N, C-alpha and C positions, 0 to 999 in steps of 0.2 A: 344548646343549656341540658342534650342527656350527655353530650360528653365533660362536660363541666362537674354535673352530679355524679357521673362516676368516678371523676378524678378527687372528687372532696369525699366521697365516699371510700378511696384507700381501694381502689380495685384493680388487681392488677395488669400493670400499663401492658402486656401482651393481649389482656380480652379489651381492654380499650382501644389499639392498634387494631387489632381485629375485626371490630365493628364498624370503625375507622374506614375507609380505603384513598379519601388522603392524606389522612396521617402517614397511612404505606407506602403510600406513592412519595411523600415526601423523605420520606425515608430512606426508599430505594436511591432516588437521586440524590441523596445525599452522601451517600455511598459510593456510589458511580462518579458521583465529582472526584469525592477525594481520595478514596484508597486505592485504587492506580497511582494519582501523583506520587503518595509514601511508598508502596513497592517500589516505585520500578527508580525512587530516588538511592532503594535496597540495592536498585540493580537485578529484581527481579522483574519476569513480565505481571503487568497488571492485571490479568486473567487470572491470575492464581492469586492476589489479593482479592481481585469480586466473589470467589471460591471461598475463599479464607475467610471472608465478612461474610455470608451466607453463613456459615459454620460459626460465628461468634453468636452469631444474631439469631439462631437458627433454636431448635428444643436442646441441641447439646451445650447451648452456649445460653447465653442470655435471657432467649426465651424473646425477643421483641417480634419478633415476625416469624407468620402463622404460618409455615406450609401445608396448610388446604385454604389459602383467602381466595377468592375467585379470582379477584384482581393479577395476586401474583401467578397463579397459573393460566391465564391468560396472554399473558406479557411475554411468559416463559414458554409456552407451545411459541406463540407468534417469534420471539425469541431465536427459539431450537429451530424451526421453520427458515428461519433468516439467516443464521447460520451457518448451516449445510449449503444455501442458493447459495451466501455469498462465497463460498467455497468452488463450486462449482464454476461461478463470476469469475474468480479471481484465475481460476487456471489458464497457465499459459502454456496454452496448447502447440505454440510453434518450437518450442522445447521439443517436446513431444515428440514432433515429424523430425526434429535436424537428427534425432540418435531413435529413431523409433523400436529400432530390435532391439538396440542394450535397454534402452526403457525398457523394455519388452519384457526381455531377459533380468535384465535387476529386479524390475516390477513383481515379476516371478517368482520369482528367491524370494523375497521381502516380503512377500505375501505370505507362500507357502510356505515357509517351515517355521516364522509367530504360530500361524493357523494350527497347522502341528501341534506344537508345541502348548499354544493353551488349553487347545481340546484334552491333549493327555493329562496336563495340570487339572481341567475340572472334572475329566475323569478318574483320577487317583483320589478326589476327596466325594464322590460317590454323586455327583450329578448327571442327569442326563444326557441324552448326546445330544438337545438341543442345546442348553444350557448349558452344555463341554465345548458342543461349536461355532457359538454365539460369542464365550470369551475367547475362542479363537481368534475369533474376526475381529476382534476388541482389540489385539495385540498387532494386528498384518495393516494396518495402516498406521498413515504416520500424518505428522501436519509440522510445515515447513516453518518451525518456530525462526530456525538462525538466515530467513529471507535477506533481510539484512544485511545480516553480518559478511556473508557474499558476495552483496551488491558493493558492498564497501572497501573488499578487497579487492573489487574487479576481477572476481574468478567467475565470475555466472557464464562465461565462457569455455570454461575449463571442460574437457570433454564429463569429465568424472560427475561434473554439480550437472552437466547439462542432462545426463540422463538420469541422474536422482529425483530434479525437477520434473522427467518425463513420466517415473515410474509412480508420480505420486498420484499419478491420474486414473494407472488401472488399479493402485491398492487402496484407496478410499473408494472406486465406484463396482470395485470385489466387495470390498465389502460392509456396504451399503448392499449390495445384491445379497450376499448370506443375510445381511440383518434380517431383509424383507422377506428371504425365503423360511425364515427361522420362528419369524414372527408370525408369518402366515399358516406354518403346522399347529395343528393342535399342541399343546405341551405334553397330553398324555398318550400322545401316538408316535410313531416314530416313521422315518424319514421310507416311505413307498418309493418306485419306480415310477407307477402311473400316476400317482397323486401329485410326485417331484414334475415329471414331466409334464403336466397339463399347468402350475403353476409357473413355471420356465417359460412353455409356452404366451401364457397372460402380460408375463412380463416383458421376453420381448417383444408382444404385438406393441404393452403401452410405451417400452423404450422408445419404440421405432415412432409409433404417434409425435409424444412430447418431442426430440432430436431433429426430427426432420420436419414435421407440422408447426413447430411455434420458430424453427428456424427459418422457415422461410415466410410465419405470419411476422417475426420481427424484424427481416428486413425490408418484405413491405412497408408494412407499415412504419418505420423509419426513413424508405423514400420517399412515404407520399406525405408525413408530415412539417417538412420541411424543417425548422431551426424550432419549433414546437418543444421545446424544452418539457413541461408543463406533462402533454399528454405521451410524451415519448416514456416521460416518468413516471406514470401513471401505466400507461402498458407491461412496462416492464414487471411493478407489482404484483401486476393480473394477471401475469404469466404465473407467475409461485404460486401465487393462490387457485387456480385455477389447475395448475400440475397435482399438487394437494388433495383438490380434492376428487380430482378425477382417479389419483392416484387411491382414495379411503372409498371411493365408489367401487372399486375394481379391487377392494378389500386389500390393496398395498400399501405397505408402512408407508407415511406421510412423505419423511425425512429420502426419500430414496425418490422422491418424484420433485422435489425440490431439489435435490442435485442436479438429475436430467435438467431439467430446468436452469439454471445456473447453466449448464453446456450447452441447450440448446439456444441461447440468446448469447454466448458467450459473444459472438464473430459479431452478431447486428448492432450489441451494444458498442463492442469496443473501447479504445481508450477516450475517454471522451469528458463532457459535464454531467452528461445524463449520469455514468456509471457513478461517479464518484459522486451522484446527492445521494443513489440506491444504495452503496456502502456505508453513506452517513449515515443517514437515517438508521439502518440499524447498526451501526458502532457503536451508537453515542446515549443507545437507548433500553431495542430491545435487547442482545444478546447480551448488552452485560447484567442484566436481568434475568437472563438466563443459565447465567456463570454463577449467581447468587443465588438462583432457587439450586442450581443444581448442591449451593453444598448448607443447604436448611435441609435438605435429606438426607446427608450424612448421620452416621449414628458414632460419632467419637466415644464414650464411652464401651463399645460393643467393640472396638479397634482395638482399643486399647486393653482390654479386657481379657478378652475373649482369645485363648491360643490357636484354637483353629483359624482366627480370622489373620490372625501376626503369619502364619504358616503361609496361609494363602496370598498374603501378602506378597510376602518377603520371594515366596514361587513367580508369580506373575510377573514383580519386579529383574528378577534374575535371571529367569525364563524368555521376554521379553527383551534387555539387552543380551545375550547370547545369542539367542535365534538372526539379533539382527546384525551381530556381530559374523555370526557365520557365512548369513547372505553378502555379507558386502565381502568377506576374505574369498568365496566364491564366486563372486563375482572378479577379482581381484584375479584369479586365475584366472579365469573364462577370455579376461578382455586385456589380462597384461597390465592392472593400472597399476603404479608406484606403491607405495605403503603409506604417503601421503594422501593421495586418490581413497586409497579404500580405506579408512581411518573416519575421512570427509563424508565418504559413501556413507560409515557408518552413522556419523554424528546424526547425519541431518536425516537420517533414518527413525531417531530414537523417538524423535518424542511427541507426546499419546498426549495432542489437547481436543481439536475442533471436532473432527466426527467421531474419534473418540467417546468422548462423552455424551455427546451428541445419542451414539447406539450406545451407550451403557443407559442412557435415560429411558431412552423408548425402552431398552429391556426390560428393565425394572420396573416400568410402567405399566407394560404385558405382560409380568409374571413369567419371567422368562428368566431372572437375574436377580437371586437375594440377596440380602443388605450387606451382607458380606462379601457379596463381590462386588456390588458397590464402593465401597471401604477401601478397596483392594486398588478399584480403578483409581478415587480419588488417591490417596498415597503414588501411585506410580503419576498418573497426572502432575505432583508434584517431583517427585524425581526425575522424570525424565525432562523437567522443560527447562531443569536448572542445566543438568546436565549434560545434555544436546549441544544446545546453542555453547554453552565452556567449555566443550572439546573442539566444536567449529571455531570460536573464537584460534584455538589454540592450536591446531591443525593448520585451516584452512592458508593459512600465511604463508606458508609454505610453497603453497600452490603453482601453477602455472598457466594465464591464461591462451583456450586454445584457439589461433583465431582462427576463426569464421567470412563467410565469405558474404557481404553481405552491400545491400544499395548502394551504389553511388549519391551521396548526395553532397549538394553546393553549401559549403562555407565558407566563413567569411577569408578567405585567404583566395578562393577560386572567383568570388566578387571582387578583388583588386585585378586580376587575371581579368578579368570580362570587363574591367573596363575601359583600355584597349579599345572596346567592338563600339559599347556603348557606355553612357553616364549610367556611377551609381547612385541610387536613389534611397535616400533615407528622410521615413516619415515620422515627424514630432508631429502626435496628437495634443493643442493647448489649448486648458481648458481652465488650471491655477495661476494668476499673472504671476504669481509670489513664485512659484518653481520659475516662469519662463524665461528667465536669464540664461539659468546654469545648463538647463534644457535647446535649447538654442545653441549654447558655447559647446558643449556636449558634442550634436550633432557638427560643426562649424570641425571640429578638430577634425572629426571619422571623415565627413566629405572632403575639406581640402587634403587630408594624405592620401582618398581611394579616386580625384579627382571628378569628386561626382556634386551630385545639388542632393540641397533641402527641398522638401514639400511638409511646407508649416499645414495643419489638417485641423481646421474645427469643424465640429458636430451641430447641426442646428437639430435635434430631437424634431418627429415628425407631430403633429396634433389631427385630429381625426380629419380637419377642413384649413386647405392651407392657409387659408385667410387668416385664422387664427391668431389672437392677440399678442398667446401665449408663443407662436414663432414665428411673430414680427419681433419679441422682447429679446428673442433667444438670435437671429439673425442679426440684430445690431450690435446684441454682445459678440458673435462670432465674426464678424467685419473690424470691433476694433481689437480686437486680441490677433486677428491675421497683421491686420497693421501695424501691429506693435510689433510683431514677430520678421514682417518686412524690412522694417527698420533694424532693425537687431542684425542679422541676417548682411544687408547693406554697411555696415559697420564693422563685422568679422570679419565682409569680404569672401562670401557663400555665395553665389546664384542661390536664390530660393524662389519658391513655386506656390505661391498661400493657393488652399485647395478650403473650397468651403462645401459643404456637402449635407443634403436635411437624406435622415436617416431616420429608421424606429428605435433606434437607439447606439446608444455609443460604440459599443464591443463592435458588432456585425457592420456598424459603420466606418469602424476603420479596418478591420479584419480587408472588406471589397475596398474600398480605396487604397491599402496598401496593394494590392492585389493587382486594382489596375493602374497604378502607377509602376508595376514590376520596381518594387522597396526590394530592397536587400536591405535593408533594415529597417525597426521597430525601434523610435528611441522615447521609454516613457516617464512620470512621474509616479515615485511610491509614496502612498499614503499611510498610515497603521492602523485603518481602523478595519476591527475584528467584531464577530459577534455571530448570531447565528443566522440572520437574516444573511449576511456576509457568506458561512457559511454553505446553508441550506440553497440559497438560489443566482448565489456565487456573485460577480462587477464583472467590473470592465476590464482590469488587469485578467483577470481567472479565465472570464470569456475569450478576450484576444491570443491570451498563450493557447487555447482549445482549436480556434480557429484559421494562426494568423498563418501564411505560409512562405517564411522568412524567420529569420532571429526576432525577439524580442528584447530590447534590452530594459531593467525597469530597473530605474533609480533615484535614491537619496541621495543629492550633493549635499556638502557639508558646508564648500565652495568650490570658487571657482573651479571647472578642470581647467584652463590653462596654468594653473598652479601645484598641478597634482607630477611630482619628479619622483616619489618608491612606489611603486603598485605591485600589493602581494596575489595572486593568485593561489587561493590552495587547492590541492587536487588530493581524493580520496583512491578513484580506480586508477590504473595505470594505462586506461588503452588509449586509442588514436582515437576513440569517436569523442572522450572529454577534451578535448583541446582549443574546444572553442572561445574556454574561457580565456587562455595564453592567447589565441588567434587575436581577441581583443582586445588585451591591455597592451599585448604589442604594438595595433594599430595607435593605442593612447599616446605611448612612448614615442614611437616614431613622431609625431605631427608633436611630443613637449621635450624632444630630446632625456626623455625621462630612460625608469631602472624598473625593470620586471622581474622580479622573486616567484620563481614557483614553488613551493612547501607542497610537502608529503609529510604526512606523521604516522609514525608505527609505533606498535607497539614497544615497551620500554624493554621487554624481554626480548628483543630481537637482537640476534646476533650482529657483529660487525661486518662480517663474512657477507650476510643477507641486506644491510643496509648498505654496502656497498655494489650489490648486485640490485639492489630497486632505485638506488641512484646512474648506476651505467644507464638503466632500461631506460627511468624519465629523460636523461639527457640526450638518449637518442629519439625517442619519440619528439622533445622539441624539436630535434635539428632538424628533421621532417618539413619544418616551420619556414627555415631554408630566407632568416630575418640576419640582416646587417649588425645590428646588434644583438644575440641570445641572452635569453634570458639565464639569471642567475640560477641555481636548482638546491633546494635547504632541502635537507631530511632530517626531521627530529622524533627522539623518541620517547612518546611522552602514556602516560596513564589513559588521558584526557583529552580527543580529540580539540574539542572547543576549546580549552582553556589553553594549549598549546598554540592554537591560531591568534586565539585573543591574544595573550601576549605578546606574540610575534608581529600581532597586524598596529599595536605602540605603537611602531616605530615608520609606521607607513601611512600614504595621503588616501589612499583609496585604494577598497578591498575587491577584488572580480569573484564572485563569488556563480555556483552556475543552482539556476531559476527551475526545479521541476516540484511536482506534486508529492506530500508525505504518500506513503505506500501503507497500504493496509494488507495484514496478513489475512491467512483463511480464518484466523479466528472472528474479524471483521475487526479488530482493537486495532486505534491509529497505534503507529508505531514511531515517538519522539527520532526527531533526526538533529544531527549537531548543525547544520544550516538556521535554522529556526532558533537555537540557542543565539548565534553568531548575530544574527539579523535585530536580538532582541540587545544585546552587547557594547557592538561594537560602536564606535565613538567619531568613525574618521566617516569619510564619503563611501559609500557603495553602490555597485554595478551589480545585478542579479543575471545570466544571461542567459533564456528560456529558448529552448529551440522547439523547433514546426515539432507537431506532436506525430506527424507520421514518417518522422527523418531518424527519433528517437529507436534505436537496438539494444537488445536484449533486459535485463533489468535495470530500471531507473536506477537514478544516483538517489543518495535522502536529499531533501531542499526543503526547502521553505513555502508554505502553504501558501499558492496563489490568491485568496482570499482573502489578504492580511494588506494587499497591494490596490491600490486607485489610482487614478490620475489624480 
C-alpha cells in the first residue's frame, strides 16, 4: 500500500525503487536477461552491455537504481568475489606447465612494462606512489576474452598462444598481489622496507595455507563424498568464502583470497558437473550484477567535461596498447616468433575486463583511486574488449597449430580394429517408446558395420525399499520396453542382450552399465527440455556425458537411419582430435553406402591460397582414417559460420556435430556458440557426438549445452 501511495503522490521513481528491494531486484534481473542478448546481436561482448546498462540506469542516466542500495551492494560484493574466484577456477594450468619458462618470460614482460607505464602516468598526474603503482597494476593483467576465437580456429596448441594462456596466470596473480600490498599500505604512508617485508611474509603464509591446505582438503572431500554433487557444490562455495574471511581477518584484500581459492580447488574440482554448477550460479546472477554496479558508479558528465580526465583516459588507453605491443615484440625477438604469432600474443593480452575491473573497484572503494581513474578504466574496458578480440579474429587465422604430445585415447576407428579380438558393444538406453525404433535402427547399423552387439538397457530407479509398488511398476514397464527392443533387434538381424538394471538414478545406472559391459559407444535420444532446474542440477544426458568412459551419441532422428544417404560433418578445429564425428559418420555411411561431406567454414576475407592450404590440411587429416570411400571436402568462405552450415545442411539427411558444453571465459559470462544455434534451427536429423571428459585435450570446441538433452 505504501508503494501505491508513493506512486500516486508522484514521488520520484528512483526513491520508490530505492525503498523497495524487490523492485530493484526485478529491474536487475530484467537487465541481466535482456541486455547481453542485445549486445551480442551487435557483436559486442555481453559484459560491455551490462556495464553500459549500469551507466544508463545510474546517476549518470535515468537514476533508476541507487548506488547506495544495500541489496545491490551485497549482491555486487558477492559478484566481485565470485568473478575473481571463477578466474582462478577457470585457469588452464596445463597450458602454463606445457611452456613454463616461456610463459614466465612473456608474463614478466607483459606485466612489468605496463606496470611501469601505468606508474609513470599516475606520477605525471601527481598521484601518490600508492595510487600510481595501483594504476600500473591495473594495466598489467589481462582477460582472455578471445578464448573462444582461438579455440574455434583450432590454434590453441600453437606455442605462442599456449604461452599467452599460461602467462595470464602470472599476470593476474601478480596484479592481485600488488593490489593487496597497495590496499594494505595506508594511503598517506610511503612503502617502507620493514613494513613491506612484513606484509609479504604474511601474504606468503596466507597463500601457502590456501593453496596447499585447500587443495588437500578439496581432494580429500571429493574422494570421500562420492557422487554427492550437492555437498561438493557447497564445499566449493564454502572454500571461497572461508578464504575471503581469512583474508579480511589478516587484513588482506578479499579478492586476492578469492583468486587463490580458485587456484587451490582447481585440480580437485576438475572438469565436471560440479564446476559447471558453481560457474553457472555466478555467471547468471552475481557476476552480472557486479558489472551493472560498476556502471552505476561511472560519472559520465565528469568523464566528458573534464579535460584532465580525457587526457588521463587517452594516456591510459594508449599506454596499455603500446606497452603490451612492446612486450609481445620483445617476446618475438627472444623466442623467434613470426609476426602473426607476435600480433596474436599482443591481441590476446590487450583486453582488460575481469581482474582489471575487480581491482579497480576495490581500489576505488579503498580510497586509493579517484573517480577520474575509475572513469578511465571504464573507457579502457570498452576499447580493449572490442579491439583485442577483433585483432585476434583477423590475425589468428594465419596461425598453425603446434603438434603436442598427447596421451593416446581409443576412438571409433580403434573400436573397429578391436572387433577382431572381442565384440564391439553398443549400449542403447531405452525409455521413450516413440523414439526407440529409430535408436535401435541406428545402433543396428553401427553394430552390423563393426560386427558388434547391442545391449538395450532399461533402468528402474530404486526406491527406499525393494518391495515398493513404484519399483514394481517401473520394473514391469522396463521389461516391456526390453521385450520390444529384443524383437526389434531380431528383425534388424543384430545380436541383442537386453539388460535390466536397478539403480539410484538413470545417469549413473547408464554409465555403470556401459562400463560393466565394456561398451564402445552409448546411443541415446535427445529432447528439447531446458530451464533453470536442468541448468542447475543437470539431467540424464548431462551427467552421462560427464561420467561415461566411452563416446556418447545423442540423436534427434527425424527419419529412419536406413534412409540416410547424404551426411554432413561441419568441422571448426582442423586438428586430429576433432575427427571423431567424421569417424562416426563414415561408419554410418559404409553401412548405408552413403556419402559423407566434411565442411569447414572460414572467414570471407580468407585468401584463395589460405583456403587451398586449409583444404590440403583437412584432406591430409581425413586421409588418416584410411576408409574405402573417403569423404568429400568442402570449404566455404562466409562471415557467419552458423548460417553457412544451415544453408549447406538443406541438402543433407543427417548432420553430425561435436557435443561439448559451453565454455565460460574468466569473466564468468557464458559464451554463445555455433552448435547451439544449429541444433535449434536444423530441420534434418542430428547426431551430436560427445567424447568422454578425460580424453578431451586442449581447449574445448564450441558446443551445445548438454542440459538441453534428455532421453
